[in-house]
N, CA, C and O atoms as a DFTB+ gen file, in Angstrom:
764 C
 N C O
     1  1       0.834      -1.201       0.000
     2  2       0.000       0.000       0.000
     3  2       0.869       1.251       0.000
     4  3       0.706       2.116      -0.861
     5  1       1.783       1.357       0.946
     6  2       2.594       2.565       1.028
     7  2       3.958       2.306       0.416
     8  3       4.578       1.267       0.644
     9  1       4.397       3.251      -0.346
    10  2       5.702       3.132      -0.973
    11  2       6.609       4.181      -0.347
    12  3       6.317       5.376      -0.408
    13  1       7.705       3.741       0.251
    14  2       8.626       4.674       0.887
    15  2       9.662       5.124      -0.140
    16  3      10.220       4.311      -0.878
    17  1       9.906       6.427      -0.172
    18  2      10.835       6.980      -1.136
    19  2      11.704       8.033      -0.468
    20  3      11.435       8.465       0.653
    21  1      12.748       8.435      -1.176
    22  2      13.529       9.605      -0.828
    23  2      13.949       9.590       0.640
    24  3      13.467      10.410       1.422
    25  1      14.833       8.678       1.026
    26  2      15.252       8.543       2.422
    27  2      16.515       9.371       2.681
    28  3      17.370       9.517       1.807
    29  1      16.610       9.905       3.897
    30  2      17.823      10.629       4.249
    31  2      18.810       9.679       4.898
    32  3      18.593       8.468       4.900
    33  1      19.894      10.211       5.452
    34  2      20.933       9.375       6.023
    35  2      20.453       8.579       7.232
    36  3      21.063       7.566       7.573
    37  1      19.400       8.999       7.875
    38  2      18.854       8.273       9.024
    39  2      17.765       7.299       8.616
    40  3      17.117       6.706       9.478
    41  1      17.549       7.119       7.309
    42  2      16.546       6.198       6.783
    43  2      15.120       6.601       7.143
    44  3      14.224       5.757       7.128
    45  1      14.895       7.849       7.461
    46  2      13.541       8.334       7.728
    47  2      12.891       8.690       6.401
    48  3      13.517       9.314       5.544
    49  1      11.646       8.297       6.234
    50  2      10.955       8.570       4.975
    51  2      10.632      10.058       4.870
    52  3      10.087      10.649       5.802
    53  1      10.964      10.643       3.760
    54  2      10.577      12.025       3.497
    55  2       9.219      12.069       2.831
    56  3       8.477      13.039       2.987
    57  1       8.887      11.021       2.084
    58  2       7.625      10.953       1.363
    59  2       7.043       9.560       1.544
    60  3       7.742       8.556       1.409
    61  1       5.757       9.517       1.849
    62  2       5.033       8.255       1.941
    63  2       3.862       8.367       0.974
    64  3       3.018       9.252       1.109
    65  1       3.816       7.475       0.009
    66  2       2.778       7.561      -1.015
    67  2       1.698       6.522      -0.780
    68  3       1.988       5.339      -0.598
    69  1       0.451       6.970      -0.785
    70  2      -0.689       6.086      -0.664
    71  2      -1.501       6.108      -1.943
    72  3      -1.014       6.540      -2.988
    73  1      -2.736       5.645      -1.863
    74  2      -3.599       5.600      -3.041
    75  2      -4.133       6.983      -3.417
    76  3      -4.102       7.362      -4.587
    77  1      -4.624       7.741      -2.423
    78  2      -5.243       9.040      -2.699
    79  2      -4.455      10.213      -2.131
    80  3      -4.720      11.367      -2.470
    81  1      -3.490       9.917      -1.270
    82  2      -2.717      10.985      -0.629
    83  2      -1.231      10.675      -0.657
    84  3      -0.800       9.546      -0.891
    85  1      -0.472      11.727      -0.409
    86  2       0.972      11.625      -0.214
    87  2       1.266      12.343       1.096
    88  3       0.723      13.417       1.359
    89  1       2.121      11.751       1.910
    90  2       2.593      12.412       3.122
    91  2       4.031      12.843       2.881
    92  3       4.865      12.049       2.446
    93  1       4.311      14.108       3.171
    94  2       5.696      14.585       3.089
    95  2       6.028      15.256       4.412
    96  3       5.160      15.839       5.061
    97  1       7.277      15.169       4.798
    98  2       7.678      15.770       6.059
    99  2       7.342      17.260       6.070
   100  3       7.516      17.961       5.073
   101  1       6.861      17.722       7.214
   102  2       6.552      19.132       7.397
   103  2       7.848      19.939       7.321
   104  3       8.904      19.504       7.780
   105  1       7.735      21.113       6.733
   106  2       8.861      22.045       6.642
   107  2       8.503      23.315       7.410
   108  3       7.334      23.575       7.694
   109  1       9.504      24.080       7.730
   110  2       9.259      25.345       8.418
   111  2       8.356      26.256       7.578
   112  3       7.589      27.048       8.127
   113  1       8.445      26.145       6.261
   114  2       7.622      26.961       5.362
   115  2       6.129      26.637       5.478
   116  3       5.297      27.400       4.985
   117  1       5.780      25.525       6.116
   118  2       4.376      25.146       6.307
   119  2       3.736      25.849       7.505
   120  3       2.541      25.680       7.750
   121  1       4.500      26.622       8.240
   122  2       4.021      27.216       9.490
   123  2       2.740      28.007       9.308
   124  3       1.772      27.761      10.028
   125  1       2.696      28.943       8.379
   126  2       1.495      29.773       8.223
   127  2       0.269      28.934       7.888
   128  3      -0.822      29.196       8.395
   129  1       0.441      27.941       7.050
   130  2      -0.668      27.059       6.675
   131  2      -1.170      26.281       7.900
   132  3      -2.377      26.178       8.119
   133  1      -0.250      25.740       8.688
   134  2      -0.649      24.959       9.871
   135  2      -1.347      25.844      10.888
   136  3      -2.354      25.439      11.468
   137  1      -0.832      27.043      11.113
   138  2      -1.480      27.974      12.046
   139  2      -2.895      28.289      11.569
   140  3      -3.832      28.301      12.367
   141  1      -3.050      28.543      10.278
   142  2      -4.378      28.834       9.721
   143  2      -5.317      27.643       9.910
   144  3      -6.451      27.814      10.359
   145  1      -4.854      26.444       9.572
   146  2      -5.678      25.247       9.705
   147  2      -6.110      25.017      11.147
   148  3      -7.290      24.801      11.420
   149  1      -5.148      25.064      12.071
   150  2      -5.448      24.737      13.472
   151  2      -6.360      25.769      14.125
   152  3      -7.003      25.474      15.132
   153  1      -6.422      26.967      13.568
   154  2      -7.297      27.997      14.132
   155  2      -8.699      27.982      13.537
   156  3      -9.562      28.742      13.979
   157  1      -8.938      27.142      12.556
   158  2     -10.284      27.037      11.987
   159  2     -11.199      26.343      12.993
   160  3     -10.818      25.351      13.615
   161  1     -12.390      26.870      13.140
   162  2     -13.319      26.354      14.147
   163  2     -13.627      24.869      13.946
   164  3     -13.682      24.126      14.927
   165  1     -13.827      24.418      12.718
   166  2     -14.160      23.008      12.502
   167  2     -13.005      22.082      12.871
   168  3     -13.223      20.891      13.093
   169  1     -11.781      22.603      12.941
   170  2     -10.627      21.825      13.400
   171  2     -10.525      21.919      14.924
   172  3     -10.423      20.899      15.605
   173  1     -10.553      23.122      15.448
   174  2     -10.369      23.346      16.896
   175  2     -11.395      22.606      17.739
   176  3     -11.050      22.104      18.809
   177  1     -12.629      22.522      17.299
   178  2     -13.675      21.917      18.131
   179  2     -13.452      20.424      18.395
   180  3     -14.051      19.865      19.313
   181  1     -12.597      19.778      17.598
   182  2     -12.310      18.361      17.798
   183  2     -11.024      18.097      18.570
   184  3     -10.645      16.944      18.776
   185  1     -10.356      19.158      18.994
   186  2      -9.122      19.019      19.755
   187  2      -9.366      19.271      21.235
   188  3     -10.248      20.048      21.603
   189  1      -8.593      18.621      22.069
   190  2      -8.637      18.880      23.501
   191  2      -7.920      20.193      23.777
   192  3      -8.383      20.994      24.589
   193  1      -6.795      20.420      23.107
   194  2      -6.054      21.675      23.227
   195  2      -6.664      22.657      22.239
   196  3      -6.568      22.461      21.028
   197  1      -7.292      23.715      22.749
   198  2      -8.046      24.611      21.868
   199  2      -7.551      26.043      21.824
   200  3      -8.179      26.887      21.185
   201  1      -6.465      26.334      22.470
   202  2      -5.958      27.704      22.380
   203  2      -5.616      28.031      20.940
   204  3      -5.241      27.159      20.156
   205  1      -5.755      29.312      20.607
   206  2      -5.399      29.735      19.253
   207  2      -3.912      29.520      19.018
   208  3      -3.084      29.802      19.885
   209  1      -3.591      29.022      17.847
   210  2      -2.206      28.822      17.453
   211  2      -1.631      30.144      16.972
   212  3      -2.344      30.989      16.430
   213  1      -0.335      30.310      17.177
   214  2       0.385      31.477      16.671
   215  2       1.617      30.998      15.914
   216  3       2.078      29.871      16.097
   217  1       2.133      31.856      15.075
   218  2       3.369      31.538      14.352
   219  2       4.489      31.261      15.351
   220  3       5.240      30.298      15.194
   221  1       4.600      32.097      16.370
   222  2       5.646      31.932      17.378
   223  2       5.490      30.584      18.106
   224  3       6.478      29.892      18.352
   225  1       4.277      30.225      18.439
   226  2       4.030      28.955      19.107
   227  2       4.409      27.766      18.241
   228  3       4.987      26.794      18.725
   229  1       4.077      27.850      16.947
   230  2       4.419      26.744      16.048
   231  2       5.928      26.664      15.826
   232  3       6.488      25.570      15.760
   233  1       6.583      27.807      15.713
   234  2       8.037      27.801      15.565
   235  2       8.695      27.201      16.802
   236  3       9.702      26.502      16.689
   237  1       8.136      27.466      17.981
   238  2       8.630      26.862      19.215
   239  2       8.418      25.343      19.191
   240  3       9.292      24.590      19.620
   241  1       7.256      24.889      18.691
   242  2       6.963      23.461      18.528
   243  2       8.033      22.793      17.649
   244  3       8.513      21.701      17.951
   245  1       8.389      23.470      16.566
   246  2       9.409      22.919      15.668
   247  2      10.742      22.784      16.410
   248  3      11.384      21.736      16.354
   249  1      11.155      23.856      17.109
   250  2      12.447      23.846      17.808
   251  2      12.491      22.839      18.954
   252  3      13.468      22.104      19.099
   253  1      11.442      22.804      19.762
   254  2      11.486      21.987      20.980
   255  2      10.961      20.568      20.806
   256  3      11.288      19.689      21.604
   257  1      10.164      20.333      19.792
   258  2       9.571      19.005      19.616
   259  2      10.060      18.310      18.344
   260  3      10.581      17.196      18.406
   261  1       9.895      18.961      17.196
   262  2      10.277      18.336      15.931
   263  2      11.793      18.196      15.837
   264  3      12.300      17.106      15.572
   265  1      12.515      19.287      16.051
   266  2      13.970      19.258      15.909
   267  2      14.649      18.350      16.933
   268  3      15.771      17.898      16.699
   269  1      13.997      18.075      18.053
   270  2      14.583      17.208      19.085
   271  2      14.192      15.745      18.914
   272  3      14.649      14.887      19.670
   273  1      13.342      15.454      17.918
   274  2      12.941      14.074      17.675
   275  2      11.776      13.593      18.520
   276  3      11.434      12.411      18.486
   277  1      11.162      14.492      19.279
   278  2       9.995      14.110      20.080
   279  2       8.735      14.054      19.235
   280  3       7.728      13.476      19.644
   281  1       8.796      14.664      18.042
   282  2       7.661      14.707      17.123
   283  2       8.164      14.470      15.710
   284  3       9.230      14.951      15.324
   285  1       7.374      13.714      14.938
   286  2       7.581      13.584      13.501
   287  2       6.264      14.023      12.876
   288  3       5.218      13.430      13.140
   289  1       6.316      15.066      12.045
   290  2       5.086      15.630      11.490
   291  2       5.148      15.658       9.968
   292  3       6.156      16.034       9.369
   293  1       4.042      15.249       9.366
   294  2       3.903      15.219       7.916
   295  2       2.771      16.138       7.484
   296  3       1.850      16.410       8.254
   297  1       2.849      16.607       6.263
   298  2       1.761      17.323       5.607
   299  2       1.051      16.315       4.710
   300  3       1.695      15.531       4.012
   301  1      -0.271      16.340       4.732
   302  2      -1.080      15.473       3.879
   303  2      -1.362      16.216       2.580
   304  3      -1.945      17.300       2.592
   305  1      -0.947      15.629       1.460
   306  2      -1.180      16.213       0.142
   307  2      -2.175      15.338      -0.609
   308  3      -2.064      14.112      -0.608
   309  1      -3.131      15.970      -1.240
   310  2      -4.039      15.244      -2.128
   311  2      -3.222      14.809      -3.340
   312  3      -2.543      15.634      -3.954
   313  1      -3.276      13.557      -3.683
   314  2      -2.413      13.017      -4.738
   315  2      -2.740      13.585      -6.112
   316  3      -1.836      13.776      -6.925
   317  1      -3.998      13.856      -6.387
   318  2      -4.402      14.308      -7.716
   319  2      -3.760      15.627      -8.118
   320  3      -3.419      15.820      -9.285
   321  1      -3.591      16.545      -7.154
   322  2      -3.061      17.862      -7.502
   323  2      -1.978      18.371      -6.548
   324  3      -1.560      19.526      -6.640
   325  1      -1.523      17.507      -5.630
   326  2      -0.468      17.853      -4.659
   327  2      -0.888      18.964      -3.696
   328  3      -0.036      19.588      -3.064
   329  1      -2.200      19.217      -3.578
   330  2      -2.670      20.286      -2.695
   331  2      -2.609      19.839      -1.240
   332  3      -3.129      18.775      -0.904
   333  1      -1.980      20.635      -0.366
   334  2      -1.959      20.315       1.058
   335  2      -3.369      20.432       1.648
   336  3      -4.068      21.420       1.421
   337  1      -3.776      19.405       2.411
   338  2      -5.124      19.410       2.991
   339  2      -5.122      19.180       4.499
   340  3      -6.168      19.305       5.136
   341  1      -3.981      18.849       5.083
   342  2      -3.953      18.602       6.526
   343  2      -2.576      18.174       6.994
   344  3      -1.585      18.279       6.271
   345  1      -2.545      17.687       8.230
   346  2      -1.287      17.274       8.823
   347  2      -1.519      16.069       9.729
   348  3      -2.587      15.903      10.320
   349  1      -0.505      15.252       9.817
   350  2      -0.539      14.059      10.663
   351  2       0.811      13.970      11.369
   352  3       1.841      14.350      10.810
   353  1       0.796      13.461      12.606
   354  2       2.045      13.470      13.353
   355  2       2.081      12.383      14.419
   356  3       1.054      11.857      14.848
   357  1       3.301      12.072      14.825
   358  2       3.576      11.246      15.984
   359  2       4.217      12.175      17.000
   360  3       5.190      12.863      16.689
   361  1       3.676      12.200      18.213
   362  2       4.226      13.090      19.229
   363  2       4.559      12.303      20.495
   364  3       4.121      11.167      20.678
   365  1       5.333      12.931      21.348
   366  2       5.766      12.302      22.600
   367  2       6.339      10.917      22.330
   368  3       5.994       9.943      22.999
   369  1       7.214      10.851      21.345
   370  2       7.830       9.584      20.969
   371  2       8.702       9.103      22.130
   372  3       9.613       9.800      22.578
   373  1       8.401       7.916      22.595
   374  2       9.064       7.308      23.753
   375  2       9.877       6.119      23.252
   376  3       9.327       5.051      22.980
   377  1      11.192       6.311      23.132
   378  2      12.067       5.268      22.613
   379  2      12.341       4.173      23.652
   380  3      12.763       3.076      23.287
   381  1      12.112       4.450      24.916
   382  2      12.286       3.429      25.951
   383  2      11.197       2.372      25.840
   384  3      11.478       1.175      25.892
   385  1       9.956       2.817      25.687
   386  2       8.820       1.908      25.638
   387  2       8.284       1.717      24.211
   388  3       7.295       1.014      24.003
   389  1       8.943       2.348      23.235
   390  2       8.603       2.203      21.813
   391  2       7.141       2.517      21.529
   392  3       6.414       1.711      20.948
   393  1       6.729       3.707      21.951
   394  2       5.356       4.132      21.714
   395  2       5.312       5.627      21.432
   396  3       6.280       6.347      21.677
   397  1       4.173       6.083      20.914
   398  2       3.977       7.497      20.616
   399  2       2.492       7.777      20.565
   400  3       1.673       6.861      20.480
   401  1       2.150       9.074      20.620
   402  2       0.764       9.490      20.444
   403  2       0.575       9.927      18.999
   404  3       1.408      10.637      18.435
   405  1      -0.530       9.494      18.413
   406  2      -0.880       9.811      17.036
   407  2      -1.823      11.012      17.023
   408  3      -2.700      11.135      17.878
   409  1      -1.630      11.896      16.042
   410  2      -2.529      13.036      15.888
   411  2      -2.711      13.377      14.419
   412  3      -1.839      13.125      13.588
   413  1      -3.865      13.955      14.121
   414  2      -4.181      14.310      12.731
   415  2      -5.181      15.455      12.723
   416  3      -5.985      15.599      13.644
   417  1      -5.123      16.256      11.690
   418  2      -6.214      17.183      11.399
   419  2      -6.264      17.441       9.908
   420  3      -5.240      17.572       9.238
   421  1      -7.478      17.509       9.414
   422  2      -7.725      17.910       8.029
   423  2      -8.096      19.381       8.113
   424  3      -9.075      19.740       8.767
   425  1      -7.321      20.233       7.456
   426  2      -7.496      21.669       7.586
   427  2      -8.314      22.326       6.496
   428  3      -8.694      23.491       6.615
   429  1      -8.586      21.588       5.436
   430  2      -9.392      22.116       4.333
   431  2     -10.767      21.460       4.393
   432  3     -10.883      20.239       4.281
   433  1     -11.803      22.269       4.569
   434  2     -13.141      21.736       4.804
   435  2     -13.635      20.843       3.660
   436  3     -14.306      19.840       3.903
   437  1     -13.305      21.204       2.415
   438  2     -13.774      20.385       1.293
   439  2     -13.075      19.024       1.235
   440  3     -13.504      18.148       0.484
   441  1     -12.008      18.832       2.012
   442  2     -11.292      17.559       2.045
   443  2     -11.851      16.597       3.100
   444  3     -11.435      15.441       3.175
   445  1     -12.795      17.082       3.913
   446  2     -13.400      16.216       4.928
   447  2     -14.286      15.163       4.272
   448  3     -14.912      15.417       3.243
   449  1     -14.331      13.990       4.874
   450  2     -15.213      12.930       4.395
   451  2     -14.766      12.258       3.110
   452  3     -15.551      11.542       2.488
   453  1     -13.532      12.471       2.698
   454  2     -13.018      11.885       1.450
   455  2     -12.163      10.639       1.698
   456  3     -11.682      10.021       0.749
   457  1     -11.975      10.272       2.957
   458  2     -11.146       9.117       3.295
   459  2      -9.680       9.440       3.485
   460  3      -8.879       8.540       3.737
   461  1      -9.306      10.715       3.368
   462  2      -7.904      11.085       3.517
   463  2      -7.394      10.806       4.933
   464  3      -6.261      10.359       5.111
   465  1      -8.224      11.067       5.927
   466  2      -7.819      10.836       7.314
   467  2      -7.583       9.368       7.600
   468  3      -6.606       9.011       8.259
   469  1      -8.465       8.517       7.113
   470  2      -8.307       7.075       7.315
   471  2      -7.046       6.573       6.627
   472  3      -6.279       5.803       7.205
   473  1      -6.834       7.015       5.387
   474  2      -5.633       6.575       4.674
   475  2      -4.377       7.103       5.348
   476  3      -3.386       6.379       5.445
   477  1      -4.392       8.343       5.814
   478  2      -3.233       8.896       6.513
   479  2      -2.931       8.085       7.769
   480  3      -1.767       7.824       8.074
   481  1      -3.967       7.687       8.495
   482  2      -3.760       6.886       9.706
   483  2      -3.130       5.537       9.363
   484  3      -2.207       5.090      10.044
   485  1      -3.624       4.894       8.318
   486  2      -3.051       3.603       7.904
   487  2      -1.581       3.754       7.527
   488  3      -0.744       2.942       7.919
   489  1      -1.274       4.803       6.760
   490  2       0.107       5.036       6.351
   491  2       1.002       5.318       7.551
   492  3       2.142       4.857       7.605
   493  1       0.485       6.073       8.507
   494  2       1.291       6.410       9.682
   495  2       1.489       5.214      10.606
   496  3       2.549       5.078      11.217
   497  1       0.496       4.354      10.718
   498  2       0.681       3.134      11.519
   499  2       1.807       2.302      10.905
   500  3       2.712       1.858      11.612
   501  1       1.750       2.095       9.599
   502  2       2.794       1.312       8.920
   503  2       4.151       1.988       9.086
   504  3       5.144       1.321       9.375
   505  1       4.201       3.295       8.907
   506  2       5.452       4.037       9.060
   507  2       5.997       3.907      10.479
   508  3       7.182       3.633      10.665
   509  1       5.141       4.100      11.476
   510  2       5.570       4.057      12.876
   511  2       6.145       2.697      13.232
   512  3       7.169       2.607      13.909
   513  1       5.491       1.645      12.777
   514  2       5.939       0.303      13.120
   515  2       7.171      -0.114      12.319
   516  3       8.121      -0.664      12.875
   517  1       7.151       0.148      11.018
   518  2       8.234      -0.316      10.162
   519  2       9.460       0.588      10.224
   520  3      10.576       0.107      10.417
   521  1       9.259       1.889      10.062
   522  2      10.396       2.811       9.963
   523  2      10.899       3.298      11.319
   524  3      12.102       3.476      11.511
   525  1       9.991       3.510      12.246
   526  2      10.396       4.030      13.551
   527  2      10.577       2.938      14.601
   528  3      11.090       3.198      15.689
   529  1      10.154       1.712      14.273
   530  2      10.325       0.602      15.205
   531  2       9.462       0.694      16.449
   532  3       9.800       0.124      17.487
   533  1       8.340       1.413      16.349
   534  2       7.465       1.552      17.513
   535  2       6.592       0.314      17.669
   536  3       6.294      -0.387      16.702
   537  1       6.196       0.068      18.895
   538  2       5.333      -1.072      19.214
   539  2       3.870      -0.644      19.353
   540  3       2.959      -1.420      19.064
   541  1       3.652       0.608      19.801
   542  2       2.276       1.045      20.087
   543  2       2.088       2.507      19.715
   544  3       2.932       3.357      19.997
   545  1       0.958       2.773      19.075
   546  2       0.492       4.144      18.857
   547  2      -0.803       4.295      19.620
   548  3      -1.658       3.410      19.584
   549  1      -0.954       5.406      20.310
   550  2      -2.212       5.683      20.992
   551  2      -2.722       7.032      20.548
   552  3      -1.976       7.856      20.019
   553  1      -4.015       7.248      20.772
   554  2      -4.601       8.545      20.492
   555  2      -5.722       8.805      21.480
   556  3      -6.264       7.889      22.098
   557  1      -6.049      10.069      21.608
   558  2      -7.182      10.488      22.430
   559  2      -8.190      11.152      21.510
   560  3      -7.831      11.958      20.651
   561  1      -9.455      10.806      21.698
   562  2     -10.509      11.394      20.883
   563  2     -11.694      11.706      21.784
   564  3     -12.033      10.926      22.673
   565  1     -12.317      12.846      21.549
   566  2     -13.526      13.177      22.311
   567  2     -14.604      12.150      21.984
   568  3     -14.798      11.790      20.823
   569  1     -15.303      11.683      23.015
   570  2     -16.318      10.639      22.829
   571  2     -17.412      11.078      21.865
   572  3     -18.013      10.240      21.192
   573  1     -17.677      12.372      21.789
   574  2     -18.707      12.885      20.896
   575  2     -18.283      12.867      19.422
   576  3     -19.126      12.999      18.535
   577  1     -17.002      12.706      19.161
   578  2     -16.484      12.736      17.794
   579  2     -16.540      11.326      17.182
   580  3     -15.515      10.679      16.965
   581  1     -17.748      10.887      16.919
   582  2     -17.992       9.535      16.413
   583  2     -17.387       9.350      15.021
   584  3     -16.884       8.272      14.703
   585  1     -17.431      10.367      14.210
   586  2     -16.878      10.295      12.853
   587  2     -15.381       9.951      12.895
   588  3     -14.909       9.096      12.145
   589  1     -14.654      10.624      13.773
   590  2     -13.217      10.344      13.897
   591  2     -12.982       8.935      14.430
   592  3     -12.080       8.240      13.961
   593  1     -13.774       8.511      15.392
   594  2     -13.612       7.163      15.941
   595  2     -13.774       6.105      14.853
   596  3     -13.001       5.148      14.799
   597  1     -14.765       6.269      13.996
   598  2     -14.975       5.310      12.900
   599  2     -13.769       5.295      11.956
   600  3     -13.337       4.232      11.510
   601  1     -13.237       6.465      11.659
   602  2     -12.061       6.553      10.789
   603  2     -10.876       5.837      11.432
   604  3     -10.177       5.070      10.770
   605  1     -10.650       6.085      12.712
   606  2      -9.537       5.438      13.405
   607  2      -9.703       3.924      13.427
   608  3      -8.735       3.186      13.243
   609  1     -10.922       3.463      13.649
   610  2     -11.168       2.020      13.667
   611  2     -10.903       1.401      12.293
   612  3     -10.337       0.311      12.207
   613  1     -11.305       2.080      11.227
   614  2     -11.039       1.580       9.867
   615  2      -9.537       1.463       9.617
   616  3      -9.087       0.578       8.890
   617  1      -8.768       2.363      10.226
   618  2      -7.319       2.370      10.030
   619  2      -6.616       1.304      10.862
   620  3      -5.476       0.945      10.568
   621  1      -7.285       0.793      11.900
   622  2      -6.663      -0.245      12.718
   623  2      -6.544       0.064      14.198
   624  3      -6.031      -0.756      14.959
   625  1      -7.007       1.229      14.621
   626  2      -7.002       1.551      16.054
   627  2      -8.192       0.855      16.734
   628  3      -9.249       0.693      16.125
   629  1      -8.013       0.450      17.990
   630  2      -9.090      -0.138      18.781
   631  2      -9.242       0.655      20.074
   632  3      -8.280       1.232      20.581
   633  1     -10.455       0.674      20.595
   634  2     -10.728       1.390      21.844
   635  2     -10.102       0.628      23.005
   636  3     -10.250      -0.587      23.129
   637  1      -9.394       1.379      23.856
   638  2      -8.760       0.783      25.028
   639  2      -9.367       1.278      26.330
   640  3      -9.407       0.544      27.318
   641  1      -9.840       2.522      26.337
   642  2     -10.362       3.069      27.594
   643  2     -11.375       4.164      27.305
   644  3     -11.281       4.884      26.310
   645  1     -12.344       4.268      28.204
   646  2     -13.356       5.320      28.129
   647  2     -13.262       6.091      29.434
   648  3     -13.537       5.545      30.503
   649  1     -12.872       7.368      29.351
   650  2     -12.658       8.189      30.541
   651  2     -13.781       9.215      30.676
   652  3     -13.919      10.116      29.848
   653  1     -14.570       9.066      31.720
   654  2     -15.705       9.967      31.975
   655  2     -15.203      11.319      32.485
   656  3     -14.267      11.391      33.282
   657  1     -15.851      12.394      32.003
   658  2     -15.564      13.748      32.483
   659  2     -14.062      14.050      32.524
   660  3     -13.573      14.637      33.489
   661  1     -13.358      13.662      31.515
   662  2     -11.896      13.768      31.480
   663  2     -11.401      15.189      31.214
   664  3     -10.353      15.582      31.725
   665  1     -12.143      15.962      30.420
   666  2     -11.702      17.305      30.067
   667  2     -12.865      18.290      30.222
   668  3     -14.034      17.923      30.105
   669  1     -12.514      19.536      30.485
   670  2     -13.514      20.593      30.632
   671  2     -13.408      21.503      29.420
   672  3     -12.476      22.300      29.308
   673  1     -14.377      21.378      28.506
   674  2     -14.384      22.149      27.263
   675  2     -15.774      22.709      27.027
   676  3     -16.768      22.073      27.375
   677  1     -15.849      23.873      26.451
   678  2     -17.136      24.484      26.104
   679  2     -18.059      24.581      27.313
   680  3     -19.274      24.421      27.191
   681  1     -17.478      24.842      28.475
   682  2     -18.269      25.048      29.684
   683  2     -18.832      23.785      30.320
   684  3     -19.718      23.861      31.171
   685  1     -18.324      22.623      29.914
   686  2     -18.820      21.375      30.509
   687  2     -17.738      20.293      30.435
   688  3     -16.801      20.380      29.642
   689  1     -17.893      19.283      31.276
   690  2     -16.981      18.152      31.242
   691  2     -17.358      17.224      30.093
   692  3     -18.534      16.998      29.807
   693  1     -16.328      16.697      29.449
   694  2     -16.561      15.802      28.320
   695  2     -15.740      14.522      28.488
   696  3     -14.677      14.519      29.108
   697  1     -16.261      13.445      27.921
   698  2     -15.600      12.150      27.981
   699  2     -14.557      12.041      26.871
   700  3     -14.685      12.652      25.809
   701  1     -13.524      11.247      27.147
   702  2     -12.447      11.018      26.192
   703  2     -12.254       9.510      26.040
   704  3     -12.301       8.762      27.016
   705  1     -12.039       9.087      24.811
   706  2     -11.751       7.691      24.514
   707  2     -10.283       7.573      24.126
   708  3      -9.775       8.346      23.313
   709  1      -9.612       6.592      24.723
   710  2      -8.250       6.258      24.319
   711  2      -8.336       5.084      23.351
   712  3      -9.026       4.098      23.606
   713  1      -7.620       5.212      22.236
   714  2      -7.563       4.159      21.239
   715  2      -6.090       3.862      20.967
   716  3      -5.224       4.707      21.192
   717  1      -5.819       2.658      20.483
   718  2      -4.432       2.291      20.215
   719  2      -4.340       1.319      19.052
   720  3      -5.286       0.596      18.737
   721  1      -3.186       1.324      18.433
   722  2      -2.786       0.324      17.440
   723  2      -1.498      -0.281      17.965
   724  3      -0.558       0.436      18.308
   725  1      -1.460      -1.602      18.026
   726  2      -0.298      -2.302      18.569
   727  2       0.297      -3.193      17.489
   728  3      -0.417      -3.867      16.746
   729  1       1.615      -3.176      17.422
   730  2       2.350      -3.989      16.459
   731  2       2.548      -5.382      17.064
   732  3       3.615      -5.680      17.599
   733  1       1.527      -6.229      16.979
   734  2       1.582      -7.582      17.525
   735  2       2.482      -8.504      16.723
   736  3       3.039      -9.463      17.258
   737  1       2.622      -8.210      15.437
   738  2       3.331      -9.126      14.543
   739  2       4.801      -8.780      14.365
   740  3       5.542      -9.534      13.734
   741  1       5.223      -7.670      14.903
   742  2       6.617      -7.265      14.714
   743  2       6.769      -6.455      13.441
   744  3       5.849      -6.375      12.627
   745  1       7.917      -5.866      13.279
   746  2       8.181      -4.984      12.147
   747  2       8.070      -5.693      10.805
   748  3       7.728      -5.066       9.802
   749  1       8.355      -6.994      10.772
   750  2       8.342      -7.697       9.495
   751  2       6.953      -7.697       8.849
   752  3       6.842      -7.855       7.633
   753  1       5.898      -7.522       9.643
   754  2       4.536      -7.505       9.093
   755  2       4.304      -6.317       8.181
   756  3       3.366      -6.326       7.384
   757  1       5.144      -5.291       8.283
   758  2       4.935      -4.071       7.509
   759  2       6.008      -3.882       6.449
   760  3       6.117      -2.814       5.846
   761  1       6.788      -4.908       6.228
   762  2       7.879      -4.798       5.244
   763  2       7.351      -4.873       3.832
   764  3       8.125      -4.798       2.878
């Protein structure tokens, strides 16, 4: 399904090609686009962290998280025209326990519901297990975000925990679901 290309000296994929999308590593030049996407209401309402993004904040994220290897972030490009439509990332990468948190957002409203998120999740699971040698990816999703849960399940994530009143958003407590994908078969399953 995914074809890895254009590797650097550390064998990290710069481009991951799928059927309908391409993932390419995020660049500093993507900052304005990411800030714009993350500040859109239809994106923010599905995140637990809802403060407005700033250029300075994103540049700090790059310096303290991406550049230090705690985060690997890709831009999602629509394959038909190479148009950027969102971002996907692995954060809080834990090399001791071989796990990370998965995150995604589609920043272009017309790109919602096209299957790009599901395909990006599948590509990132394969990448995390095969290229990064991780054993487990986890994610947090608001219980009310049923659409995202279905997408994650199609990609291979399973529900692990349901946390009642876990976060206080929009003036009320909301439930959070933890989901995970585990590499039960070892890295060879994704070769």
